[in-house]
N, C-alpha and C positions, 0 to 999 in steps of 0.2 A: 866223298860222293861216288857212288857206283857208276860205272860206265853204262850208257844206254845200250840196249840190245836192239839193233836194227836188223830186221829180217827181210831179205829179198825174196819175194814170192813170185813164182812163175806158173801160169795157168794156160794150158793148151788142150783141154779135154775134148773140146768140140770145135766150134768155129770162131772162137774169140782168142786172139793172141794177146796175152796180158802179162804185164810185170808191174810189181809194186814194191815200195819200201814202207814197212810198218815198224814203228818204234814201240818197244815194250808191250807188243800185243794189242795196243789200243789206238795209237796215234798214226793216222795215215799221212805219210810224208809225200807219197805219190801213188797214183793208181792209173796206169796207162792201159787202155784197151784199144787194140786194133781190130775193128769189126769186119767180118766178111759177109754181113747180112745182105748187102746189095748183090753180091756174087751169087749166093745160094737162093735168093728170092726167085730168080728166073727158073729154078728147078723145082720150086715148091717145097724145098727141104734141103738139109745139109748133105752134100755129096762128099763122102769121106776122103777120097783121093784128092779132090780139089782143096778141101780144108787143109790136108797135110802139106800140100805144096805151098799154099799161102802162108802157113806157119813158118816154113823154111825161110821164106822171103822176109817175114816180118819180125822173127824172134829177136835177132841181135839189135836191130834199131829200136825195138820196143824196150828191151832191157836197158840200153844206153839212155833212152829218154827217161825211163823211170829213175835212174840214178841222177841225171841232170836236174830233173824237176824236183827231186827230193833234196838236192843240194849236198849230196854225199859222194864220197869216193869209195873205192874198193876197200880201203883201210878202215872205213867206218861200218862195213857190213860184218855182222856177227855169224850169220849162217845163210845158206841157200835153201829155200823150201819149195820144191816143185810138186805139182800134182802128179801122182803116180797111178791114178785110177779112181773110179771107173770112168770110162769114156771111149772114144774112138781110138783104137790102138795106134794107128799111124800118127794121129794128132798128138796123143800123149807122148810118144817117143821123141818127137821134135823138142818139146819143152824139157822133158826129163834128161835127154842127152845133152842139151845145152847147159842145163844145171850141173850135170856131172862133170862136164868139161871145165866149167868155171870153178867148181869146187876143187878139182884136181889142180888146175893151174894156179889158183889163188890160195891154196892150202886152207880152204874154208870148210866147216862142217856142213854136211848134207842131211836134210830131214825130209823124207818123203811124206806127202800129205794125201789123205783121202779127199776126193772132191766134195763128197757129201758133208764131210766134217768141215770143210771150208765154208759151205753154205751156212752151217750152224754158227760158225765163229764170226760171220758177218755181224751177228748181234753184239759182239764184244767191241765193235768199232764205233758204236753210237753213244758211248758213255753211260749205258744202262748198268744198274747194279743187278747182277744175276745171282740167284741163290740156287744151291743144289739141295735136293733133287729137282729137276725140271723136266717137263715133257716138251718134246720138239716135234713139230710136224714139218717134214721136208717135202716140198712139192715142186718138182722141176719137170723138164721135158721128158726125161727118161726114168724118173724115180718118184714114188710116192711112199714115203716111209714114216712111221710113227715110232719115235724112240724115247726111252727114259734115260736121261743123262744124270748120273749120280755123282760125277766129279769131272774135272777137266779130262778130256780124251777117254772117257769111260762111258760106255753105252750098253743098253739092253734094248734089242729090237723087239718092239711090241707088235707091229704089224706092217705089212707092205702090200703093194699092189700085186694081184695074181695074174694080171694081164697088162692092159694099157695103163701107163701112168697118167696122171691128170693132165700133164702138159701134152702128152701124145694125143689124148682124147680131144683137147682143145684144137690141136693142129689138124686132126683128121676131120673133125666136125666143121672146122673152118673150110676145109677143102670141099666137103659135101655141100656147104652153103655157097660155094663159089667165092670165098673170100681169099685174101692174100696170106702170105707167110711172113712172120710167125703168126700162128692162129690165136694166141692168147689176147693180144691187144685188139685184133680184128673182131673177135667174138664179143669182147667187152664193149667196144664201140657200137656194134650193131645191137647188142642186147639193151643198151640204154634207150633205144627207140621202140622196144617191144614190151609186151605184157606177158609175164611168165604164167599168169593165172589162166591164160587161154589154152594151155597145153600141159597136161600132167605126164611128165616123163618118169620112167622107172628109176628106183634107187636100189642098188645091190647092197643090202645091209650085212650079209654074211654074219648072221647073228652068232654070238658067242666068241667072236674074234675081233681083232683090231685090223684085220686085213681089208683091202679095197679091191674093187673090180669096176672097171668103166667100159669094158668092151660091149656089154649088153646095152648100155646107154647109147653108145655110138651107133649100134645097129638100129636101135629104136629111132634115133634121129634120121638115119638114112631112109627108113620105111616111111616116116612122116613126110620127108622132103619129096620122096618119089610120088606122093599123093597130092602134093600141093598143086593147085591150078588157079586160074584167074577168078573162078567162082567162089573160092574159099575165102573166109574172112581171116584166116590164119596167115600170118606173114612170116618171112624168113627172120625178121627181127623178133617175133614172138617165139619162134623155135630157138633162137640163140639165147634169149632171155631164160626160157624154161630149162635149156641144157645147162647153162651157167648156174642157175639156182639149184639144180639137182646135184651137180658136182660139189658145190659149196656146202650144201646141206649135209651130205655124207661126211665130208672132211671135218666140218665143225662138230657134228654130233659125236663122231668117234674120238676126236681130240678132247672134247669136254668130258666124255666118259672116262678116258684115261687119266685126265687131270684129277678127277674126283676119286678114282680108285686108288691112285698112288699118292694122294694128298699133297700135291705140289702147290706152291704159293704163286707160281707164275707159269706161263706157257710161252715157248718160242715158236716163231714161224720163220721158215727159211726156204730159199729156192726161187726160181724164176716165176712160178705161179703165185708166189707170195706177193707179187706186185698187183695181183687182181684186187680191184677196189671193193667188190662185193665180199670177197673172202676176208679181207681186212676188217670191214665193217661188221660182218656177222661174227667173226672171232671176238671182236671187242664187245659186241652186244650180248653174246650168248655164253661165253666161256665162264664168266663169273669170277674171274681173277685177272690180274694184269696180263696183257698180251704184249710181248716185245717182238718187233719186226724191224728189219733194216729199211733204210730209204730205198727208193726204186733203183738207184744206181748201184746198190750193193746186193740186190736180189738176183740179177742176172750174173753170168759167169764173169769173175774178175779175180785178179791176183792178190788184192788186199786181203780178202777173206782167207786165202790160202796161206799168206804170210802170218795172219793172226793165229790160225790153227797151228802153223809151224812153230810159232813162238812158244806156245804152251807145251808142245812136245819137246822142243829144245831145252826148255827150262827144267823139265823133269828128267833130262838126260838121254832122251831118244836120239840115236844117230843112225844114219843109213850108210851102207857101204857103196862103193862105186859099182858093185854088181847089182844094185837096185834095178828092178825091171818094172815096166809098165804092166798093169793088169786091167783088161777091159771090163771085167765084172767084179772088181774089188768090193768085197762086202764092208759095211761100216762096223758092224758088231760081230 
């Protein structure tokens, strides 16, 4: 009987310090997340220097807790898989350097992982049977990418945002509407009380491409909110509902078109915005083939998804040297 491959994943790309142990790329033995949300909420967004300092404080206790929760020792770990980018450079360096130190001290292989690839591989942690090729929509706070995945760790970038990512747009519109941080959950909650048909907001289709643009939509919301007054029958909830519907419409329409063009049998959804209920329901309703997406706990940043991606890279022979560096704008494809 072959020995199980236990991968220790480490994720510090933004404001979550996370460590996880994943067995054979699919079984989550532990997934510990030390959140900084309460700290950054007071600023209305993530403060990079504050995030880095919190990672320094939390990284070693989080790793130890991941091992303890998984019920494994260092002798049971097959490799270390840290996030190497994209993300906040100071935050990335904390997790990456911790991983390199452990790999050196414990004589363990090191496999650097792209954060976006981690989001994709969250879908391998739910027991789903995934066939290649497949189209994946990655929607997170800083990224909106549409990719064709032809094999494990093999991608073709079809389109991406040219300005604001969908998650950034949610955060900025939430700020315009006087809501809290993070913007995604706040917009979704308020939108549930509104009527999207009361306001028709623009959609940037960028015809002939799979690219996205949400900055114009954000500006349109700002202009509407500036004109809201007590005599108008349009409410902030209506604005939130219309904004959410506009973003989701563009995301789903372009994903559906890509799925049809490339003849895939299923579609993957990944990233923090993949937690949005309207996006999930519209993908299920309109795509015309099975849509696979992770549970809410695996949509936001976590180390289990990084460990899963690291497993498939490890199994194909990928290894990183101790000179591996963090890259803030690391591309996926």
